[in-house]
C-alpha positions in Angstrom: -59.3 32.2 -30.9 -60.3 34.7 -28.3 -60.4 33.3 -24.8 -62.1 34.9 -21.9 -60.2 35.6 -18.8 -60.5 32.8 -16.2 -62.3 30.5 -18.6 -62.1 26.7 -18.0 -60.8 23.9 -20.3 -57.8 23.0 -22.6 -56.6 24.7 -25.6 -56.1 22.7 -28.8 -52.3 22.6 -28.2 -52.8 21.3 -24.6 -55.3 18.7 -25.9 -52.7 17.5 -28.5 -50.0 17.2 -25.8 -52.4 15.1 -23.6 -53.2 12.8 -26.5 -49.5 12.3 -27.3 -48.8 11.4 -23.6 -51.8 8.9 -23.6 -50.5 7.3 -26.8 -47.0 6.9 -25.3 -48.5 5.3 -22.2 -50.6 2.9 -24.3 -47.7 1.8 -26.4 -45.4 1.3 -23.4 -48.1 -0.8 -21.7 -48.6 -2.9 -24.8 -44.9 -3.6 -24.9 -44.9 -4.8 -21.3 -47.9 -7.0 -21.7 -46.0 -9.8 -23.4 -43.1 -10.2 -20.8 -45.5 -9.8 -17.9 -47.8 -12.4 -19.3 -44.8 -14.8 -19.9 -43.5 -14.2 -16.4 -46.9 -14.9 -14.9 -47.4 -18.1 -16.8 -43.9 -19.3 -15.9 -44.6 -18.6 -12.2 -48.0 -20.3 -12.4 -46.4 -23.3 -14.1 -43.7 -23.7 -11.5 -46.4 -23.8 -8.8 -48.4 -26.3 -10.8 -45.4 -28.6 -11.5 -44.5 -28.4 -7.8 -48.0 -29.4 -6.8 -47.9 -32.3 -9.2 -44.7 -33.5 -7.6 -46.3 -33.4 -4.2 -49.2 -35.4 -5.5 -47.1 -38.2 -6.9 -44.8 -38.0 -3.8 -47.7 -38.3 -1.4 -49.2 -41.2 -3.4 -45.9 -43.1 -3.3 -45.4 -42.6 0.5 -49.0 -43.7 1.2 -49.1 -46.7 -1.0 -45.5 -47.8 -1.2 -45.3 -47.6 -5.0 -45.8 -45.2 -7.9 -48.4 -45.5 -10.7 -47.3 -46.7 -14.1 -47.4 -44.7 -17.3 -51.0 -45.8 -17.8 -53.7 -46.6 -18.6 -55.2 -45.5 -16.3 -53.8 -42.0 -16.6 -51.3 -41.6 -13.7 -52.3 -38.0 -13.1 -55.9 -39.1 -12.5 -54.7 -41.9 -10.2 -52.8 -39.4 -7.9 -55.3 -36.6 -8.3 -53.0 -34.1 -10.0 -53.6 -31.3 -12.5 -52.2 -32.4 -15.9 -51.8 -29.2 -17.9 -49.5 -26.2 -17.5 -50.3 -22.5 -18.0 -49.7 -22.9 -21.8 -52.3 -25.6 -21.9 -49.8 -28.4 -22.6 -49.6 -31.8 -20.9 -47.1 -32.0 -18.0 -44.8 -35.1 -18.4 -44.3 -37.8 -15.8 -41.6 -40.5 -15.9 -41.2 -43.0 -13.1 -38.4 -45.5 -12.4 -39.6 -49.0 -13.3 -38.2 -50.4 -10.0 -40.8 -48.5 -8.0 -43.9 -48.6 -10.2 -46.9 -50.9 -9.9 -48.9 -52.2 -7.0 -46.7 -55.3 -6.6 -43.8 -53.1 -5.7 -42.7 -52.1 -2.2 -40.5 -49.1 -2.1 -39.0 -50.3 1.2 -37.7 -53.4 -0.6 -35.9 -51.3 -3.3 -32.4 -50.0 -2.7 -31.6 -48.5 -6.1 -33.1 -47.5 -9.4 -31.8 -47.2 -12.9 -33.1 -43.6 -13.3 -30.5 -40.8 -13.4 -30.7 -37.0 -13.6 -27.7 -34.9 -14.8 -27.8 -31.3 -13.4 -25.8 -29.3 -15.9 -23.2 -26.8 -14.6 -22.4 -25.0 -17.9 -24.5 -23.7 -20.8 -23.6 -26.6 -23.2 -24.1 -29.2 -20.5 -20.6 -30.6 -21.1 -20.2 -30.8 -17.3 -22.8 -31.8 -14.8 -23.5 -33.3 -11.4 -25.0 -36.8 -11.6 -28.0 -37.6 -9.4 -28.5 -41.4 -9.2 -31.4 -43.5 -7.8 -34.1 -41.2 -9.0 -37.7 -42.4 -8.3 -39.6 -40.1 -10.7 -39.3 -36.8 -12.7 -42.1 -34.3 -13.5 -41.7 -31.5 -16.0 -43.4 -28.9 -18.2 -42.2 -28.3 -21.8 -42.3 -24.5 -21.1 -43.4 -21.8 -23.6 -41.7 -23.3 -26.6 -43.3 -26.7 -26.2 -40.1 -28.6 -26.8 -38.8 -31.1 -24.2 -35.7 -32.4 -26.0 -33.5 -30.5 -23.7 -34.7 -32.5 -20.7 -35.3 -35.8 -22.6 -37.7 -38.7 -22.3 -35.4 -41.4 -21.1 -32.7 -41.7 -18.4 -30.4 -40.0 -18.0 -32.5 -36.8 -18.0 -30.9 -33.4 -18.2 -31.8 -30.3 -16.1 -30.1 -27.5 -18.0 -29.4 -23.9 -17.0 -32.3 -21.5 -17.8 -31.9 -20.0 -21.3 -29.1 -22.3 -22.3 -29.1 -23.2 -26.0 -29.8 -26.7 -27.5 -30.9 -28.0 -30.9 -33.6 -30.4 -31.8 -34.3 -31.4 -35.4 -32.1 -28.6 -36.8 -34.1 -26.0 -34.8 -32.4 -24.0 -32.1 -34.1 -23.5 -28.7 -33.4 -21.8 -25.4 -34.1 -24.1 -22.4 -37.2 -23.1 -20.5 -38.5 -26.5 -19.1 -39.8 -26.5 -15.5 -38.5 -29.6 -13.8 -39.1 -31.4 -10.4 -37.7 -34.8 -9.4 -37.6 -37.0 -6.3 -35.0 -39.5 -5.2 -35.6 -43.0 -4.0 -34.0 -42.1 -0.7 -36.5 -39.3 -0.1 -39.4 -41.7 -0.6 -37.9 -44.4 1.6 -37.2 -41.8 4.4 -40.7 -40.4 4.3 -42.2 -43.8 4.3 -39.9 -44.7 7.4 -38.4 -47.6 5.6 -35.7 -49.4 7.6 -32.3 -49.0 5.8 -31.3 -52.3 4.2 -28.0 -53.8 5.3 -25.1 -52.8 3.1 -21.4 -52.8 3.1 -20.4 -49.1 3.2 -16.6 -49.7 2.9 -15.4 -48.9 -0.6 -12.6 -50.3 -2.8 -9.6 -49.7 -3.0 -8.8 -50.0 0.7 -6.2 -47.8 2.3 -2.7 -48.6 1.0 -0.5 -51.1 2.8 3.2 -51.6 3.1 4.9 -55.0 2.5 6.1 -56.8 5.6 4.5 -54.2 7.9 1.5 -54.3 10.2 -1.8 -53.3 8.6 -5.3 -52.9 10.0 -8.6 -51.8 8.5 -12.1 -52.1 10.0 -14.8 -52.9 7.5 -18.0 -50.8 7.9 -21.7 -51.6 7.2 -24.9 -49.6 7.5 -28.5 -50.5 8.0 -30.0 -53.8 9.1 -29.9 -54.7 12.8 -26.5 -54.5 14.5 -24.4 -56.1 15.7 -22.9 -57.4 12.5 -21.0 -60.6 11.8 -18.5 -60.7 9.0 -17.1 -63.5 6.9 -13.6 -64.6 7.8 -10.7 -65.3 5.5 -6.9 -64.8 5.0 -5.1 -63.1 2.2 -1.3 -62.5 2.0 -0.7 -62.5 5.7 -3.9 -60.6 6.5 -6.9 -62.1 8.4 -10.5 -60.9 8.5 -12.2 -61.7 11.8 -15.9 -61.8 12.6 -15.9 -58.3 13.9 -14.8 -57.0 10.5 -11.2 -56.2 11.4 -8.7 -56.9 8.6 -5.2 -57.1 10.2 -1.8 -58.7 10.1 1.7 -58.5 8.6 1.4 -58.0 4.9 3.5 -60.5 2.9 2.8 -60.8 -0.8 6.0 -62.6 -1.6 8.0 -65.4 0.0 11.3 -63.5 -0.2 11.2 -61.7 3.2 11.3 -58.0 4.0 11.3 -55.7 1.1 11.1 -58.5 -1.4 8.7 -56.8 -3.8 10.2 -56.7 -7.3 7.6 -54.2 -8.6 6.8 -50.6 -7.5 3.4 -51.8 -6.2 1.4 -55.0 -6.2 -2.2 -55.7 -5.3 -4.1 -58.1 -3.0 -7.7 -58.9 -3.7 -9.6 -59.3 -0.4 -12.4 -61.4 -1.9 -15.9 -62.4 -1.1 -16.4 -60.2 1.9 -19.9 -60.6 3.3 -21.7 -59.3 6.4 -24.9 -60.4 8.1 -27.0 -58.6 10.7 -28.7 -59.8 13.9 -32.2 -59.9 12.4 -34.3 -63.1 12.4 -33.7 -64.4 9.8 -30.4 -62.5 9.3 -30.1 -60.3 6.2 -26.8 -60.8 4.3 -24.9 -58.2 2.2 -22.2 -59.0 -0.2 -20.1 -60.8 -1.3 -17.9 -57.9 -2.3 -14.3 -57.9 -3.5 -11.9 -55.2 -2.4 -8.5 -54.2 -3.8 -5.6 -53.5 -1.5 -2.5 -51.8 -3.0 0.8 -52.9 -1.4 4.0 -50.8 -1.8 7.5 -52.0 -0.8 9.0 -50.8 2.5 11.0 -47.6 2.1 14.7 -48.4 1.4 17.2 -48.4 4.3 20.9 -49.1 4.8 21.4 -51.9 7.2 25.1 -51.3 8.2 25.7 -49.4 11.4 29.5 -49.1 11.4 32.5 -50.0 9.3 35.7 -51.8 10.2 38.9 -50.0 10.8 41.8 -50.1 8.3 45.4 -49.0 8.1 47.6 -46.7 6.1 48.7 -48.3 2.8 45.8 -50.8 2.7 44.6 -51.8 -0.8 41.4 -53.8 -0.8 38.8 -54.3 -3.6 36.2 -55.5 -1.1 36.9 -53.7 2.1 33.2 -53.8 3.1 29.8 -54.2 1.6 26.9 -51.8 2.2 23.6 -53.7 2.6 20.3 -52.3 1.5 16.7 -53.4 2.3 13.3 -52.3 1.2 12.3 -50.4 -1.9 12.7 -52.2 -5.2 15.8 -53.6 -6.9 18.1 -52.9 -8.6 19.7 -50.5 -6.1 22.0 -47.6 -7.1 24.8 -46.6 -4.6 26.8 -43.4 -4.4 29.1 -41.6 -2.0 29.6 -37.9 -1.2 32.3 -36.3 1.0 34.4 -39.4 0.7 38.2 -39.4 0.6 39.7 -40.1 -2.8 41.0 -43.5 -1.8 37.5 -44.7 -1.0 35.1 -45.8 -3.8 31.9 -47.8 -4.1 30.5 -50.1 -6.8 27.3 -48.4 -7.8 25.5 -51.7 -8.5 26.7 -53.9 -5.6 27.5 -51.5 -2.8 31.0 -52.9 -2.4 33.4 -50.4 -0.9 37.1 -50.4 -2.1 40.1 -48.9 -0.4 43.2 -47.8 -2.4 46.2 -46.9 -0.3 45.1 -44.3 2.3 48.2 -42.3 3.1 47.3 -40.5 6.3 45.9 -42.0 9.5 42.8 -40.5 11.1 39.0 -40.6 11.1 37.2 -39.9 7.8 33.4 -39.3 7.5 31.3 -39.6 4.3 27.7 -40.1 3.3 26.4 -43.2 1.5 23.2 -42.9 -0.5 21.0 -45.8 -1.7 18.4 -45.1 -4.4 15.8 -47.9 -5.0 14.9 -49.0 -8.5 11.3 -47.8 -9.0 11.2 -44.8 -11.3 7.5 -44.0 -11.0 6.6 -40.6 -9.6 6.7 -39.6 -6.7 9.4 -42.2 -6.4 12.2 -43.3 -6.6 12.9 -43.2 -2.9 16.4 -42.6 -1.6 18.0 -42.9 1.8 21.3 -41.7 3.1 23.5 -42.6 6.1 26.7 -41.0 7.4 29.6 -43.4 8.1 33.1 -43.0 9.6 36.3 -45.0 8.8 39.2 -45.0 11.2 42.6 -45.3 9.4 45.3 -46.5 11.8 49.0 -45.9 11.3 50.8 -48.5 9.4 52.2 -51.3 11.7 50.1 -50.2 14.7 49.0 -52.9 17.2 45.4 -52.0 16.6 45.5 -52.6 12.9 47.6 -55.7 13.1 45.1 -57.4 15.4 42.0 -55.9 13.9 40.5 -55.5 17.4 38.0 -52.8 17.9 35.3 -51.7 20.3 32.4 -49.3 19.6 28.9 -48.7 20.9 25.9 -46.5 20.1 22.3 -46.2 21.1 21.3 -48.4 18.2 23.8 -51.2 18.4 27.3 -52.2 19.7 30.3 -54.3 18.7 33.3 -55.7 20.6 36.0 -58.1 19.6 39.0 -60.0 21.0 41.9 -62.0 19.3 44.2 -64.8 20.4 46.9 -64.6 17.5 48.4 -62.2 15.0 45.5 -62.5 12.4 42.6 -60.1 12.8 39.6 -61.4 14.7 36.2 -61.4 13.0 33.9 -58.4 13.7 30.2 -58.0 12.9 27.4 -55.5 12.5 23.8 -56.2 13.1 20.6 -54.4 11.9 16.9 -55.0 12.5 14.0 -54.3 10.1 11.8 -53.1 11.5 13.3 -51.8 14.7 9.9 -50.9 16.1 7.0 -53.3 15.9 3.7 -54.3 17.5 3.5 -57.3 19.8 3.0 -60.5 17.8 5.0 -59.2 14.8 8.5 -60.3 13.8 11.7 -58.5 12.8 14.4 -59.5 10.3 17.9 -59.4 11.7 20.7 -58.9 9.1 24.4 -59.4 9.9 27.6 -58.6 8.1 30.9 -60.1 9.1 34.3 -58.7 8.4 37.5 -60.9 8.6 35.2 -63.9 8.2 34.0 -66.4 7.6 32.9 -67.0 11.2 30.5 -69.0 13.3 27.8 -67.2 15.1 25.1 -67.5 17.8 22.3 -65.3 19.0 21.2 -64.4 22.5 18.4 -64.7 23.1 17.7 -67.4 20.6 14.5 -66.4 18.8 12.7 -67.8 15.7 15.3 -68.7 13.1 17.8 -66.4 14.8 19.7 -69.2 16.6 23.2 -70.1 15.3 25.1 -70.4 12.1 28.5 -71.6 10.8 31.1 -70.3 8.3 29.2 -67.1 7.4 30.2 -63.7 6.1 26.6 -62.3 6.2 23.0 -63.3 6.2 19.6 -62.7 7.8 17.1 -64.5 10.0 13.6 -63.8 11.4 12.8 -63.5 15.1 9.9 -65.1 16.8 6.8 -63.0 17.5 7.7 -60.1 19.8 6.1 -60.3 23.3 8.4 -58.2 25.5 6.5 -55.1 26.9 9.2 -52.6 26.0 12.3 -53.9 24.2 14.5 -56.9 23.4 18.3 -56.8 23.0 19.6 -59.3 20.5 23.3 -60.0 20.8 25.2 -61.8 18.1 28.6 -63.4 19.0 30.9 -64.4 16.0 34.1 -66.4 16.3 36.7 -68.2 14.3 40.3 -69.4 14.9 41.5 -65.8 15.1 39.3 -64.7 17.9 35.7 -63.5 18.6 33.5 -60.4 18.8 29.9 -59.5 19.3 27.4 -56.9 18.1 23.9 -56.1 19.2 20.7 -54.6 18.1 17.7 -53.5 20.2 14.1 -54.1 18.9 11.4 -52.0 20.5 7.7 -52.5 21.1 5.3 -49.8 19.8 1.6 -49.3 20.7 -1.6 -48.3 19.0 -3.8 -46.0 21.0 -7.5 -45.1 21.0 -9.4 -42.0 22.1 -11.7 -43.1 24.9 -12.0 -39.7 26.6 -15.7 -39.3 25.6 -15.3 -36.5 23.1 -13.4 -35.3 20.1 -9.9 -34.1 21.1 -6.6 -32.9 19.6 -3.6 -35.2 20.2 0.1 -34.7 19.4 1.6 -37.9 18.0 5.2 -38.0 16.8 5.1 -34.2 16.3 1.8 -34.4 14.3 -1.4 -32.9 15.6 -4.4 -35.1 15.0 -8.1 -34.3 15.7 -9.7 -37.6 16.7 -13.3 -38.4 17.4 -14.3 -40.4 20.5 -13.7 -44.2 20.1 -11.5 -43.6 17.1 -7.8 -44.6 16.8 -5.3 -41.8 17.6 -2.3 -43.6 16.1 -2.0 -44.4 12.3 0.0 -46.7 10.1 2.8 -44.2 10.3 2.4 -42.7 13.7 2.7 -44.9 16.8 3.5 -44.6 20.5 7.2 -45.6 20.4 9.8 -46.3 23.1 10.5 -43.2 25.2 7.7 -41.2 23.6 4.4 -39.7 24.8 1.1 -38.8 23.3 -0.2 -35.4 24.5 -3.9 -34.4 24.6 -4.8 -30.7 24.3 -8.0 -28.9 25.3 -8.7 -27.9 21.7 -10.6 -30.1 19.2 -10.0 -28.3 15.9 -6.7 -29.9 14.8 -4.5 -27.1 16.2 -3.2 -28.6 19.5 -3.4 -25.2 21.0 -2.9 -24.1 24.6 -1.3 -26.3 27.3 -1.2 -30.1 27.4 -4.3 -31.3 29.2 -3.3 -35.0 29.6 -0.5 -37.3 28.6 0.0 -41.0 27.9 3.6 -42.2 28.3 5.1 -45.3 26.7 5.7 -46.8 30.2 2.0 -46.4 31.0 0.9 -48.0 27.8 3.3 -51.0 28.3 1.9 -51.5 31.8 -1.7 -51.3 30.6 -1.3 -53.8 27.7 -2.4 -56.8 29.8 -3.7 -58.9 26.8 -0.4 -58.3 24.8 -2.0 -57.0 21.6 -0.2 -53.6 21.5 -3.5 -51.8 21.8 -4.4 -49.5 24.7 -6.7 -46.6 25.5 -5.4 -43.1 26.0 -6.7 -43.1 29.6 -4.2 -45.9 30.3 -6.5 -49.0 30.2 -6.2 -52.1 28.1 -8.1 -52.5 24.8 
């Protein structure tokens, strides 16, 4: 075709190209229409379901209850749209506890409705949401709601996750909204009902040791009044403090025969100060009790002489843990052995005089992880030359920071000697300690000074134990045992120390260093713990930090002496600022 120069218009080839481009654009647009439409409907449905939720929520807050399933139609009752963008009914399920005009949401504390929020595609793991008031949801584009369900517990699955219903496979596309009972109660300004917030089991306790736990309640009108009672040495007072020396058996310190035992603190109730008072409970709590850690009571061993042969030279005494005990020695001379079951030491002809050191180890009988527990102690034995005056009379003197012994004799036979231990050696005022003695070259008579509890006097003994009276001294008490028989006399001693519980009354959360442990403690909370006390000769240091690091310089300090002077009411409880509690 001939074309004039500068003529306007398209050639046939150009027109063909334009038509091809238009066709491509039309086909691409048609392919996008479906996804765009689906996205628009999904977005619109989400807004609709949210609006329906708000309608039911507002109705419940205004009226104090939710409408039932109908008739009349609950959507009409609350004035909500009923259909989603696909023209299907939106579903509503309410907890029966909050439905109906006779219901008052403020009088309901829990519901039976539950929602599981799935955390994996197959919904094998999920987070459980309890006390749900109602759930609203659309069936989505596929119109199948089996993935969410129609009864509690409902499931909110991950978008697109697979599930099957009636042999047909689906991808989850439901649009879900739900509301908890707590949300409704809070929006309606309901007063929180009185409830015991402490949970079972309680923090673990140790047999024959001091224990304390303060029960907690929420709601109602404080102050609260708790029921009182006693369980295995523990007492619950009206303020909700459970405390005392745990004693689950009648056998004394460390008498548990099992790895653990339990105490049921039963029928705990609390009432508030409302008129009339609103009670909560009764509730039972389980308290696990473990034995005291094992320890070796002996402090020193008697001297011996070259050439001595004795199948029962001395007996090591263990306390705490669980029986049977297993004994062993390391670093001991060849002539010294121990019976693994009884702890009896035997001597077989030491040939060289001198002082010998070795380590004795006691392993208690519970084999459950992370136990058994073991404890070790280093002992020394002095071997005197054969025929020496010291060995022939058996007299000895020794002292240490933890105990002392001395002896005298009036004839050629060895005088009796003793060793004395205390368990515990540190205790709160009002608690007792068990004194255990071992006598060598006995039997012998004995008497205690001061006389305390059952620790008074005895006759013809080679060993035993007694219980002191409740400790009342502000710092320490020295118990001296004097033993004697026809061959002479000696004495040994043991010091029992007071320890103190301390509270943070500084007005703010602070960092405190207790027994080498840094603790971040809120105001009015206890600084000390069941394992960390303010003991004789120690201090508790306060730092300027409050993040658990105990950084910088010490800002303030509470000494043991200050705590002892402040404890006017003799309950071993003081404030960090040096006042009584």
